N, C-alpha and C positions, 0 to 999 in steps of 0.2 A: 775356306782355307783358314788354317790356324797358325798363329805365330809361335805357339808354345812348343818347343822341342822340335821344330822343323828345320832340318839341315839346310844350310845355305841362306837362311833368313838373317836379317840384321838385328843386333850387331852379330858378327860371326861367332860361332861357338869357339871358345878357347880350346887349345889342345890341352892334353893332360899336364904337360910341362907348364903351360901358361897358367892353368888353374893353381898349380902348386906354388908358382913363383909370384903370382899377382893376385892376392886375396881380393875377393869381390866386395868385401865389406867397406871398402873405402876407395874413393877415386884417387886420392893421393896426388892430386894435380893433373890427372889424366883429363884430356879434353874429350875423348870418346868414352862415355860411360860404359861400364860393364853391364852384363845382362841383369845381374841382381839389382843394380841401381836403377836401370830403366824400368824393370818390372815393378819395383816398389813405387817409383815416381808415377808411372802410368796408373797404378791402382789408386794412389792417393788422389790424383786428379780426377779419374773416372768416378770414384766414389763420391767426391764432393759435388761433381756436376750431376750425378745420378739422382741425388736427393735434394738438390738446391742448397748445398752447403757453401759456406765461405771459407772452409778450411778442411783439409783431409790429411791424415797421417797414418803411418804404419809403425807399430811397435813390433820389434823382432826379438826373438830369443838371443841371448848372448852366450859367450863362452863360460860365464859364471852361472852355475846352477841356480835356477829360480829367479834370475834377473832378466827383465826385459829392458830394451833400450829403444828410444825413439829413433828410427832410422831415417825417415823422410818426413818433412812437414811442409805441406803445400798451402799457401795462402795466408800464412802468419809468420811473423819474425821469430826465428828460433830463440833468439836471445831473451825475449820476454817470457819464454816458457821453460827456462833453464831448470827450475825446480822439478819439472815433470819429465826431464830427459831420461831418468832412470826409474824403473818401476819394478819393485819386488812382487813376485807372483802371489805372495801370501798377504799382501796389503789390501785394506778395504776400499779399493778404488775400482771403478767400473772396468778399466782396462785389465786389471789383475783378475777380477772375478770372471770376466769373459774368457780370459786365457785359462784360468784354473778350472772353470766349470764346463767349458766347451759350449756355452750357451750365449746367444747374442743378447745385448742389453740396449734398450731403446728408452731414452729419457726425453720427454717432450718439453719440459720446462724446468725452471729453477726449483719449484716446489717439489716436484717429483724427485729431482736430483738431491735435494736437501734431505728428503725423507729416507732415501735409500743409501745415499753416499755423502754423509755430512762432511767427511774429511775432504772430499773433492771441493765442495762449496766453501769450505773454510778458506781455501786458497784462491778460488775463482768465484766470488760472490756476485755474479752477473747473470742477467736473464738470457740464457742460451739453451739450446737443445743439442743433444749429442747422441750418437749411435755408435755402438762398438760390436764388431763381428769377429769371432775367432777365425784364424786362418789355419785350417786343418786339412791335411791330405792323408787319407787313410788313418793311421794311428800316430802320425807325426803332427805335433803342434808347433807351428812356426811362429805365431804371434797373433796380433790383433790389428784389424783395420778400423780406424776411427774417423768420424766426420763430425764437425761442429757446424751448427746452423742456427738461424733465428728461432727463438722459442715460440711454441704454439700452445699457450696456456689454455687448459680446458679441452684440448684436442690431442688424443694420442697419436703416435707416429703411424701414418697410414700404411696399410698392407702393401700398397704399390711401392712405397719407398723402401720398406723392409725387403721386399722381393728384389728390387734393383741393387741395393747395397750388398745383399747376400750373393747375388750373381757375380758382382765384382770380386768379392772375397773368394768365391769358388774358383774363378779364373786365376786369381793370384795364387791360391793354394796349389792349383795344378801346375802353374809355372815354377813355383818354388820346389814342388815335389820333383819335377823334371830336373831342375838344377841339382837337387840333393842326390838323386840317383846317379847323376853324372860326376859326382864327387866334388861339386862346388860347395864350399862352406856356406850354408844358409844361416848365418849368425851375424850379429852386429855388435861391435865393440867400440865404435868411434862416436863422434858427435853427429847429430842429425843433419841430413842434407836438406837445404832449403830448396823449394821448388815453386816456381811462379805458375799461377793458375791462368788458363786462357782468358782473354779479356772479352767483355761484352760491349765495348765501345769501339768504333772504327773510324776516326777522322782520317781522311786521306789527303796527302799533299804530293809526295814524290814516290814513284814506284819503280823498283828494280825486279826483274823476273829471273827465275832459275828453274832448272829441272834436276831432280835428285834420283839417281838410280840406287835403290836401297841395298842391293846385293853387293855392288862394288864400291859404294860410297862416292861414286863420281858425281860431281856437281858442275853443271853447265850454266853459266850466268851471262847476263847482258851487261853492256857498258854502264847502264844506269845503276845497277846494283853495285858494281865496282866503285862508282863515284860515291854512293851513299856510305859504304864502309871504308872509303879512302884507300883503295888499292888500284893501282894502274892495271888495266885489263891484261897486259902482257906479263904482269907479275902474279896474277891470280893462279893458285896452285891446282885448280880443277878438282878439288875434293871437298867434302863437307867440312873437314877440319880447317880448311883455309878460311871458311866463313866463321865457324864456331870458336876458333882461336881468338877472334876479336870480340867475343861476347862474354858476359859474365857466367860464372860456373852454374848458378842456379837457373839461368835462362837456358843453358845447354840441356840440362836435364828436362826442363819443361818442353823443349822442342822435340827431344827424342820420345818423350811420353806421348806428345800429340801425334808425331809421325806414326807411332805404333798403333794408336787408336785408329787412325785413318787407314792404315794398311790392312786392318782386320775388319773394316766396316762392311766390305762386300757390296758396296753401292757408292754412287757419287756422293762425295762429302767434301765440305770445305770448312776449315777452321782457322782461327788466327790467335796469336799469343803476343802479349806486349813484352818487349825486351829492351835492354839498355844498350845503346850503341857505344862505340869506342870513345865518343865524346861525353858520355854520361846522359845524353838526351834519350827520350823514349822513342821507340820504333815499334811497328807491328810487323810480325812475320806471319804470312798466310800460307797454308798448305792445302792442297786439294788433290783428289784422286780421280781416276777415270770412272766411267759409268759402272763398270763391274770389274772384278779381279779376274786374272787369267783363269780359265776353267781347270787347267791341270796343275796350276801352282808351280810349273817349271819355268815359265817365261819370266824375264826380269820384272820386278815390281817397281813402278816409277811414280814419283810424286812430282807435281808441278807446284810452284810457289812464287811468292813475291815478297819483297822487303819494302815496307812502306815507311817513308821518312815523314814524320809529323811536322817537320819544320819548326819554326818559332811561334806558330799560331799568333801572328802579330795582333789581330783584333782582340782576342781574348786577353792576351798579355797586357796590351795597352789599357784595356778596361780595368783590370785589377790594379795596374800601376797607379791609376788615378785615385784609388781608395785610400783613405787616411789610415786604415788599419792594415796590419800585415796579413798576407795570405800565403800559405804554402801547402803543398800536397806531397804525399808519399804513395808508393805502391803498397801492397799488403805485406811486403817483406821489409818495409821500413825504409826503402831507398827514396831519397828526395827527388821528385820529378819536376817541381816548379816552385818558385817563390817570387813574390813581387818586390818592388823597390822598398816598400815600407818594412817588409819582413827582413830584407837584407840589413836595414838600419837597426831594427829592434834586436835581431839575433846577433848582430855584430860580425857577420861574415858575408863576403861577397857571393853572388849567385854562382859564379864560376867555381868557387871553392866548395859549394854545397851540393850542386846538382849532381845526381848520380851516386852520392854517398849515402850510407846508412845513417839515419838521423842521429842515433845514440853514439855513433862513432865520430860524426862530424861535430856534434854538440854534446860533449861528455857530461855537462852539468844537467842535461835532461835524462841522464841514465840512472839517476838515483831510484831506489826501490819505490819510493812514494810516487814518483812521477810515472814509472813503468806501470804501476797499477792502473793509472788513468788511461794509458794507451791500451792496455789489455781490455779495460772496460769498454772503450770505444770500438775496438776491433771485434769484440764478441757480442755486442748488443746493438740495437737500433737507436738507443737513446743518446743524444748529444752529451758530451762530457766537458765540464768546465773545471779549471783548476788554476792556481797561481803558483808560479815557480820563480826562484831566485837565480838570476843570471850572474850577478856579481853581488858582493856584500851590500851594495847600495841599490841595485836595480832589480825590480820585480816586474814580471810579465804575466798577463792574464791570457790563458789559452782557452779556446773552444774547439773541440774535436768533433768531426762529422765523418763517419765511415760509410763505405759502400762496397759493392762487389769488387771493384778494381783498385780500391785504395782508400786513403784517408785525406780529408781536407781540413786544414786548421786555420783559424784566425788568431791573431795575436796583437795585443795592445799593451801599452805601458800601464802599470798598476801601482797602487800604494802598498806599502808593507802591511800584511794582514795582522789582525790583532793577536792571533795565535800563530807563532812562527814555528814551523816544523824543523827539527834538527836535521840538517842536510850535510852530508859529508862533502868535503872539497872535491872538485873535479879532478879525476886522475885518468890517465890513459889505461886501457885494459892491460892487465898484467903487471902494473906498477906495484912495487913492494913499498909499503908505508912503514916508516920507522916508529920507534917507541913514542907513544903519546899522540900519534897522528890518528885521524879518522881512517877507517879502512872499509873494505867491502863487507867486513863482518858487522858493520853498523846496520846492515840489512835486518838484523834481529829486531830492529824497531818496527819492522813491517809486521802485519798481522799474521801472515800465513804460517811461518814456521812454528812459532810458539803455540798457535791454536792447533796446527796439525799434530805437533808432538803431544799436546794434552789429550787430543782425541785418540791418538794411536796408543798412548799409555793406558787408557781405560780399557782397551781391547787386548793388551798383552796380559798373559796369564802366568807364565812361569818367569823365573828370574832371567833365564836365557832369552826369552822373548822380549822382556823389558830392555835388556842390554842391546839386543838387535835393533829395537825401535830407536833407542838413543843414538846408535851408530848411524842409522839410516836418516834420521830427522835432525838431530842436534848438530852433528859434525858439518853437514852441508850448510846449515844455516849460518854458521860462524866461520866457515872457511877452515875448519880444523882438519887435521890429518891423523891424529892419534887419540885414542881413548882408552882409559883404564877405569874399571870399577872394582873397588874393594868393599867387601862386606864384613861387618863386625861379628865376631863369634868369640865368646869367653875372653873379652878384653884384648883381642888380637885382630888385626885386619888381614883378611885373606883375599888374594886376587881371584875375582870371579869372572872377569871378562877383559880382554885386551885386543886392540887392533892398531896396526901402524907402527908399533914399537919394534926395535931390533929384537930378533929372536933371543930369548933368554935374558934380556936386559932387566925385566921386571922381577925375575925370580928372586933376586936378593932382597926385595921388599915384601915378599909373600910371607905372611904370618908375623909381621912386626907387632910388637906390643904397643899399648897406648902411651907408654912413657918414653917412646923413642922420639928424638928430635928430627922429625921429617915433616915436610909441608903437608903430605897426605894425611898424617896423623893429627897435626896441629889444626888443620882446618876443621876436623871433626870435634876435637876436644874443646876448641874455642867457639865452635859454632859460626864462624865467619869465613867467607871465601877469601882466598889469597891469590893475587894476580901478579905475574911476573912478565914484563913486556919484552924481556930477552933472557937468554940463558945466563948471561953475565950477572943480571940481577939475581937470578935464582942462586948462582954460585956464591955471590957475595953474602946473601942472606943465610945460606946454609953451607959454611965452609966444609970442604971435604965430601960433600954429597956426590955420589956417582952421577955423571951426566952422560947422556947418549950423544951420538954424533950430530944430532940436529942442533941448529943454532937458533931455533925459533922461540916463541913465547910459551908460557904455561899458565893454565888456570886450574886451581884446586878448589873444589866445591864440596861443602859438607852435605851429606845426605842424612837429613833428620826428619822423621815423620811423627807428627803429634808429640813433639818433645822428646821422642825416643831416638837415640843414635842408631843409624842403620849401616853407614859406611861412608866412603868418600869417592868422588869422581874426579878424574884428571883429564883435562883437554890439552892436547898438544898441537902446536902450529909449526909449520916449516920455516917461517920467517919471523923476525921480530915484528911486533905490532902493538898498537895501543888498545886499551879497553875503555870505551866511553862510559860515562856514568849510566846512561840508559842501558848499555849493553851489560854492564855489571849487575844492574837491577834485574834485567830479564834472565840472565844466567842464574842468579840467586833464586828467583822464583821458580825457574824450571827445575833446579836442583831439588826443591821441595816436592814437586810433582813426581820426580824420579824416585825420591825416597819413599813416598807413599805407595807408588806402584811396586817397588821392590819389597816393602814390608808386606803388602798384600800377596805378592808372589811367594814369599817365604812361607806364609800361612798355607797357601795353596800347595806348595811343594810338600809341606808336612802332611796334609790330607792326602795328597797323591801317593806318598810313600806308604801311608796306612792302607789305602785302597789296593795298591800293588801287592803289599804283603798279604792282605786278606785274600786277594784273588789267587796268588801263588799257592797259598795254603789250601784253597778249595779245588783247584785243578788237579787232576790225577798226576802223580809223579811217576807212576809206573803202570802199564797196562798188563792185563793177564796174559800169560804165555801158555798156549795150548799146543798139542801135538799136530792137530790138523787144521789150525786156523791162525791167522795173524792179524793184528791190528796196529795201526800207526796213527798218532794224533799230532796236530800242530796248532799252536796258538800264536797269533801275531797282533800286538796292540796297535791301535790307531796312531796316527802321527799328529793329531790335533787334540787340543784340550788336555785332559788329565791322562790320556793314554791308557785308561782303564775302563773297561766296559763290562757288559753282562753276558758275553758269549762264553759258552762252555761246551765241553764234550766229556763223555764218560763211557766206560766199558764195564759191565757188571756180569759176573758169572752167576747164573741162576740154575743150579743143579747141572744138568748136562747141556744146557743152552747158554748162549751168549747174547746179552742185551747191549745194543749200540744206542747211545743217546747223544743228541746234539741239540743245543737250544740257544736262544738269543733273548735276553731281557732288555726291555726298553730302557734307554738312557745310559749314562756313564757315571763313574765316580763310586764313592763308598756305598751309596744306596743301591746302585745297580749290582755291585759286587755282592752285597749282603743278600739281596733278593735272589741272585743267582745261586748263592750257597744254600738258601732255603729250598729252592726248587730242586737243585741237584740232590740234596739229602732226601727230599720227598720221593723223587723218582727212584732213587736207589733203595729206599725202604720198601716201597710198593713192589719193586722188582724182586728183591730178596725174599719177600713174603709169598712169592709165587702167584701174584695177581696176573690175570690175563692182560695183554697189551692195552685193550680199550679201557680196562679198569685202572691201570697205571696212570693213563692220561687223564681220565675223568677225576680220579682221586686227587691228583696233583693240581688240577684246575680248581677244584673246590677248596683245597687247602690254601692256594694262593689268594683266592678271593677273601678267605677268612683272615689270613695273615696280613695282607697288604692291599686293601681295596684301592683301586685306581691304578695299580701296577699291572702290567701284562707282559707276556713273553710268548715267543714261538718255540716249538719243540718238535722233534722227530724222534720216534722210539721204534727200534727194529729189533726183533728177537730172531736169532739164527740158530738152527741146530747144526753144529759143525759136522756131524756124521752123515745126515741125510740131505742137508742143504735146505730143508724146509724153513721158510722165512715168513714171519708175520710183521706187518708194519702199520703204525698209526701216525698221523701227522696233524699238528695243531698250528695251522697258518705258517708253516715253515717251507722254505724252498724245496722243490722236489729233488731227491737224491739222483745220482748218476749211477749207471751200471755198465761196466765193461765186461762183455762176454768173451769166452775163450776163442770164438771164431773171429774176434776183432771188431764185431759190431758193438758200438757204444751208444747208449740211448739215455734220454731223460725219462725217468720212471713216471708213471701216472698213478700215484697213490691217492686214494680217497682221503679226504681230510675234513677236519672241523675247524671252528674258529680258534683264534689264539687263546692261550690260557689267561684267565683272570677277567674275562668279559661276561660270560654267561655260565652261571652255576649249573644249569640244566643241560649244557651242551653235551653232545655225544660225539664219539670219535670212532668211525667205522674202520675195520681192519681189512687190509689188502694182503692176500697170500700170494707168494711166489716161491720159486726155487733158485737158490744160489748155487750154480754149477761149479764144479772144481775148476780152479783157475780164474774164476770171475772175480772182479774187484768192485766193491760197493763204495761209493764216495758220498759222504754226508758233509755239508758245509753250511756256513752262515752267509748272509747276503753281502757281507763286506768283501767276500772273495769275487763276486760277480758284478758288483755295482761300481760304476764310475760316473762322476758328474757329467751330465749332458748326454749320456749314452744309455739307450734302452737296455733294461736289465736282461731282456731275452738275448741280446747280442753277447752280453757277458756270460750267460749260461752256455751259449753255443761255443764261445771261445774256450771255456773250461771243458766242455764235452770233447771238442776237437783235440785239446791238449792231452786229455786222458786217453783218447784213442791212440795218439802218437806214442804214448808211454808204453802201451801194449802190456806185455807180461814182465816189465821191469820190476825189480824188487820194490816193495811198498815204500821203503824209506826214500828211494830215488824218485819214485812217482810223487810222493808227498812234497819233496823238496822242489820238484819242477813245477808242480801246480801252484805253489805259493811263492815261487821265485819272483814272478812279475809283480805281484802285490808288494813284496818286500822292497822292491826298487822304488815304489811310489813315494814321493816326498809330501804329498798332500792327500792323505787318506783319512777321511773323517771317522770311519767305523773300524772296529777291530774285527778279527777273522778267526774262526775256528774251523778246523778240517779234521775229519776222521775217515780213515780208509780201513776196509776189512776185506779179507780174502780167505778162501778155504781150499783145501785139497784132500784127495782121498789117499 
């Protein structure tokens, strides 16, 4: 029996109206999770358990093109991983690469992670292992399934673990594919849903029993269960919601994920999960199935279960209360489960005020970035973590953290003020707006992650647009900014190169301003010093008459100067007034220098790219020969990565009464590849016009390439057609096989004999294949960029192209060419360029 797409199974399928009115991407306070939520939660839990992980999560595509969002996170507090909630598919992180390439990534330890993904380890410098599997159904890419677990230094991820997590990803992909086909939006635009993992410990004190009919949602309970949850038996509603309404949201998701696992087990199974009760204390909820599921799948599916009250555990609690040091524990979502009397005294809060609450919400002073990093380290590694924190200006506490599968235990004692006191922002409630001069959440810039991540990302950005995008993705979140503008200097004027977050058209009035203008964006560059305004009132007072937008927040103007040369200026905007600490100003100034260097490098790159594009445009044919009984159509599409200029080319040469079709692909990209392409194209054309036989054209070009550019190589296909008779001769040098559409509708991949690629062996020979091109037939020559996709076998790409050519039939060549290349044009992450050449004849 399968739970994916089976009518009548829980939760019930929504009607079309329900799907339209209630988006699946957010629970929005619903106590009964939607199908998407439960499917994602179950996958995260199942994947973590399948490979022995302590956390599992699912990144899902969002409504923003190329942006993934963390949809569920099981086993870790979502707050601690806020910098990783959003992930752009083009970034050098394992989640992004798995999604982009379609290939799984398995990292056994920190050394392998650092070698392959330094930007990941810049933010999470802990010894852990991680696995990432793309969630793909057919040609639909939904997201990535991820698991974190203990590191295994020196031992790669075992095949059995790879197999198990891949199975979970396939089941999730099937479920999401079913939802997608039914019109349910499989996208995520909200915050991640926290999910509790099933527990591995089972202390039993008081037990209440129940029976759950999954189809109807009916719940039959005994009096003991009612007593545990504090409901009189006569007032119990008789539905699963009557129970889950008294539990926390993340526990509800965990229960549904566990129930779904058991319903599909097909055998007797029993599992339990730790939950928080209405009073904040921990309970265990246990579910079990019958020996086997109904054979037809039509009978009601029923689970039995019990709710276990752990009580006060008086013996353990009394023992810890005798200790002179504080002891407290949390579950893996950061909710406080216990603390002794000493911990109450040291933390300054009563047990009744803390139990059941999230640690960083109950004790905001522990929520500073510096301290968050210690909790991340403990939850992600086996090593105990020690640190000192300041509770009040006078009181310091020493913490030791010890984590396990079901949570974290900490000891705390009074401590002396350390010799090196970290700058810590004052404790504020989440969402509090801090006024001018006050510390703010933007003081998180003092943490290591964002500056290092930005520095690494800038080294990988190539064009000015990529640099600006990196600054938007890394710099703004680090400082809590909402607006960004980058101006570049050209002929003593500043021109707007990038903007985000400003009202539409507001910045147009500042585009092209001269360096003698009295504007903060100009003066920060001419003076070489950053300018900070903690409110718009300060900005207006300093520059009377300057146009201000509707925002009332702060502004930071940063000079972009690289190696003493002015490049431009950068403006950061904030929605609310805020202060800039000395450390924050220093970090912003240093980062502005990195941005300036990256932009200067990008400008040089853009200049070279423009030269390469101009060279390539000049070398590609602008017009193909027009004949009475033959037609040709060519298309060229540059890649979307790097310089967007490669060595692909096509050409059509009239050689007397025959027509020579040429297509080729030079190794590499950039000016060098374009120049080599021009040399090869000229050589082929010269040999063809001199009347050389096809095999001699290819051999001569091969020798010439070796003489001109040793170490460079290229593939090529050269076909000579007689338009009157259809007699065709073809030679191939390591190039993909052409396709042939016949007038009877049969479309095939030709099997042309071939030799090695050009530029390798001066003595190479290139055999000729002879065939006849019938009237109405279409010959398709292409480069591998048209059929290659990351993570997909090239044969599948060739077959897809063959099938599309067959569907085009006898359509005009221009329409056929447009359709063949349309899908490639839509791709946003295409590393290689594409050349396509179609030819047809008629009598």
